C-alpha positions in Angstrom: 32.5 68.6 -223.0 31.9 64.8 -222.7 33.8 61.9 -221.6 33.6 58.3 -221.8 35.4 55.8 -219.4 35.0 52.2 -220.3 35.7 49.9 -217.5 37.0 46.8 -219.0 38.5 43.8 -217.2 42.0 45.3 -218.0 41.0 48.6 -216.3 39.5 52.0 -217.3 39.9 53.3 -220.8 38.8 56.8 -221.2 37.5 58.6 -224.3 37.3 62.2 -224.8 36.9 65.7 -224.0 36.4 68.1 -220.6 37.9 70.2 -214.0 39.1 68.2 -209.8 36.4 67.0 -207.4 36.9 66.1 -203.8 35.0 62.7 -203.9 36.1 60.2 -201.6 39.2 58.8 -203.0 38.7 55.3 -201.7 35.5 54.9 -203.5 35.3 56.8 -206.9 38.9 56.8 -208.0 39.7 53.3 -206.7 36.6 51.9 -208.3 37.5 53.7 -211.5 40.9 52.4 -211.5 39.8 48.9 -210.7 37.3 48.7 -213.5 34.9 47.6 -210.7 31.2 48.5 -212.1 29.5 47.5 -208.8 31.6 49.6 -206.4 31.9 52.2 -208.9 27.8 52.4 -209.1 27.9 52.3 -205.2 30.3 55.1 -205.1 28.4 57.0 -207.4 25.3 56.8 -205.2 27.5 57.8 -202.3 28.9 60.9 -204.2 25.3 61.6 -205.3 23.4 61.2 -202.2 21.4 64.2 -203.3 20.7 65.3 -206.9 24.1 66.3 -208.5 24.6 69.7 -209.7 26.1 70.5 -213.1 29.3 71.6 -211.5 29.6 68.4 -209.7 29.1 66.5 -212.7 31.6 68.6 -214.6 34.3 68.1 -211.5 34.0 64.2 -211.7 34.4 64.6 -215.5 37.6 66.3 -214.8 38.6 63.2 -212.6 37.5 60.9 -215.3 39.7 62.7 -217.9 42.9 61.8 -215.8 42.5 58.2 -217.2 43.7 57.1 -220.9 41.4 58.1 -223.7 39.4 55.9 -226.1 37.2 57.4 -229.1 33.8 56.0 -229.2 33.0 57.2 -232.9 29.3 58.5 -233.5 27.3 57.7 -236.5 25.5 60.5 -238.1 22.2 60.4 -239.8 20.3 63.2 -241.5 16.7 63.7 -242.9 15.1 67.0 -243.8 15.1 69.4 -240.8 16.6 66.5 -238.5 20.0 65.4 -237.5 20.7 62.2 -235.3 24.0 61.1 -233.5 24.2 57.6 -232.5 26.8 55.8 -230.1 27.3 52.4 -229.0 28.3 52.5 -225.3 30.0 49.5 -224.1 28.9 47.6 -221.0 30.7 49.1 -217.8 31.2 52.6 -219.3 31.1 55.5 -217.1 30.2 58.6 -219.2 29.2 62.1 -219.3 27.2 63.8 -221.9 27.6 66.7 -224.1 25.2 69.8 -223.0 22.8 70.6 -225.9 21.4 74.2 -226.3 18.0 72.8 -227.5 15.6 70.0 -226.4 16.9 66.5 -227.6 14.9 63.4 -228.4 17.0 60.5 -227.0 16.3 56.9 -228.2 17.8 54.1 -226.1 17.4 51.3 -228.7 18.9 48.5 -226.4 20.7 48.3 -223.2 20.6 49.4 -219.5 22.0 52.4 -217.8 21.9 54.5 -214.7 21.8 58.2 -215.4 22.2 61.0 -212.9 21.2 64.6 -213.9 20.4 67.8 -211.8 16.9 66.8 -212.2 17.4 63.3 -210.5 18.6 59.7 -211.1 16.9 57.4 -213.4 17.5 53.9 -214.8 17.0 53.7 -218.4 16.3 50.4 -220.1 15.9 50.1 -224.0 13.9 50.3 -225.6 13.1 53.7 -224.4 12.5 57.2 -225.7 12.6 60.4 -223.7 13.1 64.2 -224.2 15.9 66.1 -222.4 15.6 69.8 -222.0 18.3 72.2 -223.0 21.3 72.9 -220.7 21.2 69.4 -219.1 24.4 67.7 -218.1 24.4 63.9 -217.4 26.6 61.3 -216.1 25.9 57.6 -216.4 27.1 54.0 -216.0 26.2 51.5 -218.8 25.1 48.2 -217.0 25.0 46.7 -220.4 26.1 47.6 -223.8 23.7 50.5 -224.9 22.7 52.0 -228.2 22.0 55.6 -227.6 20.7 58.0 -230.3 20.4 61.8 -229.8 17.9 63.4 -232.4 17.8 67.2 -232.8 16.0 69.5 -235.1 18.3 70.8 -237.9 16.3 73.7 -239.5 19.1 74.8 -241.8 19.7 71.1 -242.8 23.3 71.5 -241.9 25.8 68.5 -242.9 28.9 70.0 -241.6 29.6 68.3 -238.2 31.5 71.2 -236.9 28.7 73.8 -237.8 26.1 71.3 -236.3 28.1 71.2 -233.1 28.3 75.0 -233.0 24.4 75.3 -233.5 23.4 72.3 -231.3 26.1 72.2 -228.3 26.9 74.4 -225.5 30.6 75.2 -225.1 31.5 77.0 -222.1 34.4 78.9 -223.8 31.9 80.5 -226.3 29.4 83.2 -225.5 25.9 81.9 -225.4 24.0 82.1 -228.7 20.2 82.3 -228.8 18.4 79.2 -230.2 16.0 79.4 -233.0 
């Protein structure tokens, strides 16, 4: 599952997919409802005083999904043995990422974000390229508009997006398949 919450002047707009988290109601929810990125970032640092677990990120994702949804449409690119999914993340967006089954090469072409994972917190500023391992769940706040591209091996040269998602992404409702 993934979720994008764009914190715009008029308030939050959420975009799609994801469970309830007992975060301090006067920090996380209120900051999210007001679209206050500074307070939201501070609340996230308080919520994640220590490195967050995957379950904690998924619980916050559930809270985020209580807001209206807005689709952020990815652009898809294919090359022999490769697949890339690119999204433009608006400034002020609070988002969670989809869990990949395999390593992913991530390219942030421009923009700046704070990203929390079970491996720690990191400030990502484009241009930046890094590898994330399989099974990593993230939550982040875009401090500026960010162009993020996830590049994955596509050994079968699949072009069907549903088949690619089944091959690349972890879905907790389906039994785990071995990766090749």
